[in-house]
C-alpha positions in Angstrom: -39.4 77.3 -34.8 -37.5 74.1 -33.9 -38.1 72.9 -30.3 -35.2 72.7 -27.9 -34.0 69.2 -26.8 -35.2 68.8 -23.2 -32.4 66.5 -22.1 -29.8 68.9 -23.3 -31.5 71.8 -21.5 -31.5 69.7 -18.3 -27.8 68.8 -18.7 -27.0 72.5 -19.3 -29.0 73.5 -16.2 -27.1 70.9 -14.1 -23.7 72.3 -15.3 -24.8 75.8 -14.4 -25.9 74.6 -11.0 -22.6 72.8 -10.3 -20.7 75.9 -11.5 -22.3 78.1 -8.8 -22.9 77.9 -5.1 -21.4 74.9 -3.3 -18.4 73.1 -4.7 -20.1 69.7 -4.5 -23.8 68.7 -4.6 -25.5 65.4 -3.9 -28.0 63.7 -6.2 -31.0 64.7 -4.0 -30.0 68.3 -3.9 -29.5 68.5 -7.7 -32.8 66.7 -8.4 -34.8 68.9 -6.0 -33.3 72.2 -7.2 -34.0 71.4 -10.8 -37.4 69.8 -10.2 -36.4 66.4 -11.6 -37.0 62.8 -10.5 -33.9 61.3 -9.0 -33.8 58.6 -11.7 -33.8 61.3 -14.4 -31.2 63.4 -12.7 -29.0 60.3 -12.1 -29.1 59.3 -15.7 -28.1 62.7 -16.9 -25.3 62.9 -14.3 -24.0 59.5 -15.4 -23.8 60.6 -19.0 -22.0 63.9 -18.1 -19.6 61.9 -15.9 -18.8 59.4 -18.7 -17.9 62.4 -21.0 -15.7 64.0 -18.3 -17.9 67.0 -17.8 -18.9 65.9 -14.2 -16.9 64.1 -11.5 -18.2 62.2 -8.5 -16.4 62.3 -5.2 -15.9 58.6 -4.3 -16.1 59.3 -0.5 -19.2 61.5 -0.3 -20.9 60.5 -3.6 -21.4 64.2 -4.4 -20.9 65.7 -7.8 -18.7 68.5 -9.1 -17.6 69.9 -12.5 -15.1 67.8 -14.4 -11.8 68.5 -15.9 -13.0 68.2 -19.5 -15.0 71.5 -19.1 -11.8 73.2 -18.0 -9.9 71.8 -21.0 -12.6 72.9 -23.4 -12.7 76.4 -21.9 -8.9 76.7 -22.0 -8.9 75.4 -25.6 -11.4 78.1 -26.7 -9.3 80.9 -25.1 -6.0 79.5 -26.3 -7.1 79.2 -29.9 -8.3 82.7 -30.2 -5.3 84.2 -28.5 -3.0 81.8 -30.4 -4.4 82.9 -33.8 -4.1 86.6 -32.9 -0.5 86.2 -31.7 0.6 84.1 -34.6 -0.7 86.3 -37.5 2.4 88.4 -38.1 4.9 85.6 -37.4 3.2 83.1 -39.8 3.0 85.7 -42.5 6.7 86.3 -42.2 7.4 82.6 -42.2 5.5 82.1 -45.4 7.3 85.0 -47.1 10.8 83.8 -46.0 10.2 80.1 -46.8 8.1 80.6 -49.9 5.8 77.8 -48.7 2.4 77.4 -47.1 2.2 77.8 -43.3 -0.4 76.0 -41.1 -1.3 76.6 -37.5 -2.9 73.6 -35.8 -4.4 72.6 -32.5 -5.6 69.4 -31.0 -9.3 68.7 -31.6 -11.4 65.5 -31.6 -8.5 63.0 -32.0 -7.0 65.1 -34.8 -5.3 68.3 -35.7 -7.6 71.2 -36.5 -6.2 73.8 -38.8 -7.0 77.2 -37.3 -4.9 79.4 -39.5 -3.4 79.0 -43.0 -1.1 81.3 -44.9 -0.9 80.7 -48.6 2.3 80.0 -50.4 3.4 83.5 -51.7 3.2 82.8 -55.4 0.5 83.0 -58.1 -0.5 79.3 -57.9 -4.1 78.3 -57.2 -4.6 77.2 -53.6 -7.4 76.1 -51.3 -7.9 77.6 -47.9 -7.6 74.8 -45.3 -8.9 76.6 -42.2 -11.3 74.2 -40.5 -9.7 71.1 -42.1 -8.7 68.1 -39.9 -5.3 66.3 -40.2 -4.3 63.0 -38.6 -2.2 63.0 -35.4 0.1 60.1 -36.2 1.4 61.0 -39.6 1.6 64.8 -40.0 4.3 67.1 -38.7 1.7 69.1 -36.7 0.2 65.9 -35.2 3.5 64.4 -34.2 4.5 67.6 -32.4 1.3 67.7 -30.5 1.6 64.0 -29.6 5.2 64.5 -28.4 4.4 67.3 -26.0 0.7 67.0 -25.1 -0.3 63.9 -23.1 -3.9 64.1 -24.3 -2.8 64.0 -27.9 -0.4 61.2 -27.2 -3.0 59.0 -25.6 -5.6 59.8 -28.4 -3.1 58.8 -31.1 -2.2 55.6 -29.4 -5.8 54.6 -28.7 -7.2 55.6 -32.1 -6.7 54.1 -35.5 -3.4 54.9 -37.1 -4.2 54.6 -40.8 -1.6 53.7 -43.4 -1.8 56.6 -45.8 1.4 55.9 -47.7 4.2 53.2 -47.5 6.1 55.7 -45.2 3.4 56.1 -42.6 4.4 54.8 -39.2 1.5 52.8 -37.6 3.0 50.4 -35.1 2.8 51.6 -31.4 6.4 50.9 -30.6 7.7 52.5 -33.8 5.5 55.5 -33.2 6.9 56.0 -29.7 10.4 56.0 -31.2 9.3 58.7 -33.6 8.0 60.8 -30.7 11.2 60.3 -28.7 13.1 61.7 -31.7 10.7 64.7 -32.0 11.3 65.5 -28.3 15.1 65.2 -28.7 15.1 67.5 -31.8 12.3 69.9 -30.8 10.6 69.5 -34.2 8.8 66.9 -36.3 8.6 66.1 -40.0 6.1 64.5 -42.3 8.2 63.0 -45.2 5.4 61.9 -47.6 3.8 60.0 -44.7 0.3 61.5 -45.2 0.2 62.6 -48.9 2.6 61.4 -51.7 4.9 64.2 -52.8 4.1 66.4 -49.8 6.4 67.2 -46.9 6.1 69.3 -43.8 8.2 70.4 -40.8 6.5 71.5 -37.6 7.4 72.9 -34.1 5.4 73.2 -30.9 3.9 76.4 -29.4 3.8 76.8 -25.6 1.8 79.2 -23.5 2.6 81.1 -20.3 1.9 78.0 -18.3 4.4 76.0 -20.3 1.7 73.9 -21.8 1.6 73.0 -25.6 -1.3 74.9 -27.1 -0.6 74.3 -30.8 2.0 73.8 -33.5 3.2 75.6 -36.6 4.2 73.9 -39.8 5.6 74.7 -43.2 4.2 72.4 -45.9 5.2 72.0 -49.5 6.3 69.7 -52.3 9.0 67.3 -51.4 11.4 68.4 -54.2 11.3 72.0 -52.7 11.6 71.1 -49.1 14.0 68.2 -49.5 16.0 69.0 -52.7 18.9 66.8 -51.6 16.8 64.1 -49.9 16.9 65.8 -46.5 14.9 68.7 -45.1 16.6 72.1 -45.7 18.2 73.0 -42.4 17.4 76.7 -42.8 13.7 75.7 -43.1 13.8 73.7 -39.9 15.4 76.7 -38.1 12.9 79.1 -39.5 9.9 77.0 -38.3 11.4 76.6 -34.8 12.2 80.4 -34.6 8.6 81.1 -35.6 7.2 78.8 -33.0 9.5 80.3 -30.3 8.4 83.8 -31.3 4.7 83.0 -30.9 5.4 81.2 -27.6 7.2 84.3 -26.3 4.2 86.4 -27.3 1.9 84.0 -25.4 4.1 84.5 -22.3 6.2 81.3 -22.4 9.3 81.7 -20.3 11.3 78.7 -21.6 12.5 80.4 -24.8 
């Protein structure tokens, strides 16, 4: 049987300690409670602090749980509720549009596909649940960047790769794209990630009004843009689907 990694066990013990009892604890209290040398405890706390899992009060020097843990916890809950609420609506969208539908959430500087409804025909398709898409070039990613400050900062700080001649990579130009997304309420990927592939996406909000994901219809450019522009009824259908899921999640703005 493989041995557990001691440093991870100690870090987990620290997080549990900070999660219970007093709101803030000092280094000496943490080290004594866990039976660690102060130097060892300090090193673990500094690592947890750098990752956002622990915060140190500048006045007292005491430690408490960080905001990153809350974000991770909310993400876990949101994703499971999001998938459950979106099942019927995404199936309906795939049937009405005749195209593939993807449900995506922010994850590790990209878009994680958490649900995928196949295009309703007899063509051979690959399930993309678990796949990652870039933030800066996809419809799903642009929507998340436009409405989620964390996604926005991650896209600007990360590498914006030039996938096709249409990919927008400059910071100023990318900000203009996001302004347009906010003004419209939806985003498009017009062969910016894959040649010949187009998508249109809209944001999903939860009961707190926070963006928890996005829905997109994806397909061949000749089907989605037969006249060179996205079919308006397709844009409307995606937005209606996103609003329906948002309402089911308790959002009040729709």
